[in-house]
N, C-alpha and C positions, 0 to 999 in steps of 0.2 A: 460415420465415426471419423473424427479428425485424425490427421496423420500421426500425431503424437502429442502427449501432454507437455506442459511447461513445468519443469521440476527444478526447484530452487534448493541449493545447499547453503544453509546459513552456517558460516564457519567453513566456507569453501576453500580456505587456505590450509586446512588441516591436512598434514601429511600422513596421519593415521587413518582418518575416516574417509576423506573425499576420494582418493584414488581407488580404494577398495569398494566403497558403496556404488560409485558411479560405474566402475568396471562391471559390477554385477548387473546393473541395468543395461549397459551396452551389450551384455551377453544374453539379454532377455528379448526375444523377437519382437514383442509388441512395443518395446521401448527404444528400438534402434533409430527411430525417426523422431524421438522426443527432443525438446529443447532443454538444455541443461544450463543453469545459471549458477555460477560459483560466486556467492556474495561473501565478502570478508572486509572488515574495516581496514585490514592490512592487505592491500591488493597484490603485492608482490608475490607472496606464496600462492595466492589464487591463480595468478598468471602462470606460475610454474606448473601447478596442477593442470591447468588448461592445456598447456603445451604438451604435457605428458599424455593426457587423455586424447588429444587430437592425434598424436603419434600412434597411440593404441588403436584408435578408430581406423587409421590408415592400414594397419596390419590386419584388422578385422574385416576390412572392406565395407565399412559403413560410413555414413555421412550425417550424423546428427549435428545440430547447431549447439556449440558450446561457447559461452561467454563468461567473462570474469568482470566483476564490478565491485566498487566500494560504496555504491549508492543503494541504500536499503529500499527506498521507494521504487527505484528503477527495477530492482531485483524482484520485489514482491508483486508488482502490478500485474494482475492477470494470472498469477501462479495457480496451478492445479494441485500441486503437491509441494510441501515444504518440509525439508529434513533439517533438524537442528543438531549441530555438533560443536557448540561453542563452550568456552570456559572463560568467563570474565576474569581478567587479571592474569590468566595463564599460570605457568609454573612458579613465577615469582610470588603470586598471591597464595598459591597452594603451600608454599614453604611456611607461611605464617599459620595456616590451618593445622600443620603438623607440629611445628616447633612450640607454639604457645601452649597447647594442651599438655605437652611433655612436662612443662614446669609444674603441672598439677597432677602428675602421675597417670596420664592417659597417653598410651603409646600406640597411636593409630598405625594400622598396617597399610591401609589405603587412604583413608581420611576423606572420602568423597561422598559418604552416604549418611552415617550415623554420628552421634556424639558431637562434641564441639567443632570438629572438623567439618562434618556435614552441615551443621548449623551455620557456620561461617560461610561455607560455600553457597548455601541458599541466600544468605544476606547479600553477598557481593554479586550474585546473579539475578536477584529478584527484579531490580528495576529494568535491566536489559530485557528480561523475559516479559515483564508487564508491558513495556513499550513495544516490544516486538509483536505481542499478541494483539495489541490495539491497532498496530499498523496492518497486520494480517486481516483483521476484521474490516479495515477500511479499504485496503487495496487488493485483497484476495478473498472476498467474502465466501467463496465456495471451496476454498482449498482445504485439503486434509493435511494435518500436521503430524509428523513422526519425530518424536523427541528422543535423542540419544544421550542428552547431557545429564550428569548426576549433580546433586542428589535427585534420582529419578522420581521418587514419590512426590516430593514437594514441588519440584519444578514442573512436572506434568500437571500437578494440582493447580499451580499458578496459571498455566495456559488454559486448562479445562474450565476454570471459573470464568474466563473471558470468552472462550470459544467452545461452549458446551457441545459435546457430541462429535467434535471434529479433531480431537487430539488423542494420540496413543503414545505411551512410553515404551521403548524397546530396549531389551537387554538380552545378551546371549548366555546368561548364566545357566538356564535350563539345558542348553545344548551341551554344556560340559558334563552334566549328569547323564544325558542321553548317550553321549559319545562314550562315556565310561561303560555303560550298560552294553552298548553295541560291541565294543572291543572286548570286554571281559567275557561275554557269552558268545563271542566269535560269530556274530551275525553279519550277513552280507549287506543288510540295509536297515535304516532306521524304521522302515515301514513294518518291520517285524516286532517293533516295540510299541506298547501301549502304556501310557502313564496318566495318572490323575494327580493333579498338583494344584496348589494354591498357597498364597501367603503374601509377603511383601517383597519388593525388589531386593535382591541379594539375601532374601530370607524366606524363600519358598520351600515347600515341603511336598514330597511325593508320598501320597498315602496308599496308592495302588500302582503296581507295575507288573506287566507281563513282557517277557522277552523270549520269543520263539516258543511260547507255551509254558515257560518257566515262571512260577510265582516268585518274582525277584525279592520281595521283602522277606518271604519265608526262607528262601535260599540264602540270602545274606545273613539272616539271623543265625542260621546254622554255621555258615562259614566264619562269621565274626566271633564265634566262641573262642577261637584260638588265634585268629589273625585280626589285623586292623584294616580299615579301608586303604591305608597307606600301602600295606603289603599287597592287597589285591590290585591296586592301581599300578604299582611298580611291575606287576606281572603283565598288565595288559594295556596300560593307558599312557599316551603321550600328551604332554601339556600343550594343547593347541594354542593357548593364549601367549605362550612364550615367557612366562614368568619363572619357569623352572621351580615351582613350588609344589613338590610332590607329596608333601606331608599332609595327611588328612586325619590327624588325631582328634581334632575338634568334631569333625563330622562323624567319626566313629563313636565318640562318647555320646553325642546327641542322638545317634541312631539307637544306641543301647538304652538311653533314658526315655526316649519317646516312642520307639517302635516304628517310626516312619523315617524316610530318607530326607535329610536336609540338603541344602545346596552344598556340594562337595568342595566348593572353593573356600577353604578355611580362611584365606586372607580377608574375605568379605564377611563370612558368617561370624567369625570371632568378634567382629566389631559390634555385634548386637548384644554382647555380654561383657559387663565390666570385669567379671571374674577372670576373663582370658587376657585382657590387654591393659590391666592396671598394675601388673606385677611382672617385672622382667624375668624373674625366676620361673614364674608360671609359663610365660611365653616360651622360655627355653625348654621346659618340660614338654609342652605341646608342640614344639618345633614350629612355632608360628613365625613366618617370614614377613618382615616389613619391606615395603617398597619405598625407597627414599626418593626425594626430589632429584638428587644427583643421578640416580639410576634412570629416572624418567627423562632427564636431559640427555643422557647418553643414548637412550632409545630414540629420542626425537632427532638427534643429530645423525644417527645411523640411517633413519628413514629418509632424511633430507639428502644425505650422500647417495643413497640408493636411487632416489628419484633422478638426481643429476646424472648419475652413471647411466641410467636407462635412457635419459634424454640424449646422451652422447653416443650410446651404443645400442646394444640389444635389449629388448624388453624381456623381463623374466617370464618364462613359460607359464608361471602360476597365474599370470594376468589373462590367460585364455580360459581360466576355470572359475566357476562361481565359488564365492566364499560361503560361510554358514550364516551370514547376516541375512535378514529377510525383508529389508526395505523394498528390494526389487520385486519380490513375490507379492507383497502387500499392494504396491502400486499397480502391478500387472493385474491382480485380481479385481481391484476396484475399477481400473480403467476399462477392462474387458467384460465386467459384469460376471466374473467367475467367483467361486467360493474358495477361500483359503483359511485354514485354521492356524493360528500362531499363538505364541505366548505374548501377553501384553499387559500394560499397566493402564487401568481405567478407573474412574470413580466407581465405588461400590454401589450398585443399584440392587443388591441382593445376591450377587454371584457368590459371595461368601456370607452366609446367613448370620454368623455370629461375630462379625466385625462391624463397626459403625458404618452406617450408610453415608455416602458422600466421600469417604476416605478413599484415596487411590490405593488399589490392591492389584496384585499380580495373579492372573489366571489365564486359562485358554480364552482366546478371542476369535470370533468369526469375522472375517473380512469379506465383504461383497459390495455390490453397487450401492448399497445403503450406507456403507461406511463400516464402523466398528460396533460389534455387538458382543458383550461378554457372555461366555459360556458358564452356565450355572455349575457351581461346585458343591454347594451345600455348607455344612458346618465343619470347621477345622476341629481336629481332636482337641479336647479341653486343654491339655498341657501346651499345645501349640498356640491355641487361641490366647491363653494367658500370657504367653511370651510376646505375641504380636501386638496385643491391644495397647500396652503402654507406649509403644512406638507410634502407633496410629494417633494416639492423643497428642504426643509430642510433635509429630510432623504437622498435624492439622493446626495446632496452636502456633507453630512457627509461621505458617503461611498466613494465618489470621493476623498475626502481629505485623507482618509486612504490609498487607493490604490496609490495615487500620493505622499504620504509622505509629504503632504503640510499642515503644522501647521496653516498657515495664513488662508487657505481655511477652515480648521476645525473651527477656531474661527469665520469666516464669517458665517458658518452654524449655529453656536450657536447664533450669532447676529440676524439672521433672524428667529430663533425659536420663535413662538408666545408666549411661556411662559416667554420669556425674554423681551417682548415689553416694560415693565415698567422700565427697567434698562438702564443706559447710556452705551455707548460703552466701556468706561473704566471699568465699573463694570462687564460687560460681559467678557471682556478679563481677568480681575483679577480672576473671578470665574472659568473660563475655565482653567487658569494656575494652580489654586489650585487643581482642579480635576485631571488634568494631573499629577501633582506632587504627589498626593495621590496614583495614580496608576502607578507610573513611572516604577515599576519592571515588569509591563505587556506591556509597550508601548515603542517600540524602533523606530517606523516608522518615527517619527518626529525628 
């Protein structure tokens, strides 16, 4: 076995993802001698991350090789693992994804997954991902790809069509649910929890759950007769993601209506339903919090200042502990030929029996020396299946439109988007054209 794999971070200048993900790998014994390549078209922040990680390595007493580059070919050549954390156009582009739909009564809370915001985000990322996948195929023909970029379903689909069997999409949403269960039932470890789940990214559903021998769904059904999930979470749960959005009224309502547990992150879940985010009064009733671009800029600047502070002084003790992200576990398992079960987004080969085959879905995934294998779930409950399928059709049509260079098909995909159901065809087309115009420097396929 070679001393360590070559691991490439595409978006290596990210101050949100790179320090955290690479730190996890530096704390993983099998990966302490790996080669880490931080690739970013803007090399300066990648250099900053490199300097920070090298300082961290000194404190950990390890000596992996860490390089930063703005050359994609140089980065990808011979890579064993590639982690993608990019957002074409950054926050300046995202501002359009949120502002333009507002003119049509769509008030995105996050705006990176569903609706016109998610549609536009795919459009401006598509050509970068298509080109990147083709270069991976050429320069790193055996590499496994871990995608963190949203919209998770459609961008993972783009990569998987070019690199079949070698791409997985990763999201930490399930861990929020598991953390709530762990804290609420006062368990010492996640190993005391067993869950069965499936669905789409940011729209998964737990249909069975045991916590220390307790039937969680039956217990919550009893507890939620008088309280909401918001009440229960305020009793036991700390928002690990830092958005301070403790209201879970949407999740509570969906649990009552379906009998299964949705993703408890209302900021994402609500964006799958026009009824929640096309009325400001309804949003107020459900206590739905929006995350503005200004807030994101503030968080970006805070992280940048924190990195500079640690470069000048002491490194935060938190960097000697693993995060809840699983990229390190996945690479460790594949590299050493071990087995690891994770939540992942893969094309549907039957793991969800009543959603279309080929569509990217979120289920349990087995990782071993063979790569990624979806764990069979079976059929979603009828009501959940009925809520997921329109999105599957819309996502697939969006990606088809990009690959075919068919602007009319892209507009049709926006037309069938459930968040646009209150708009006329003329309004949908007008909104779509405005979004394409706003991102025209990133879009040439049409």
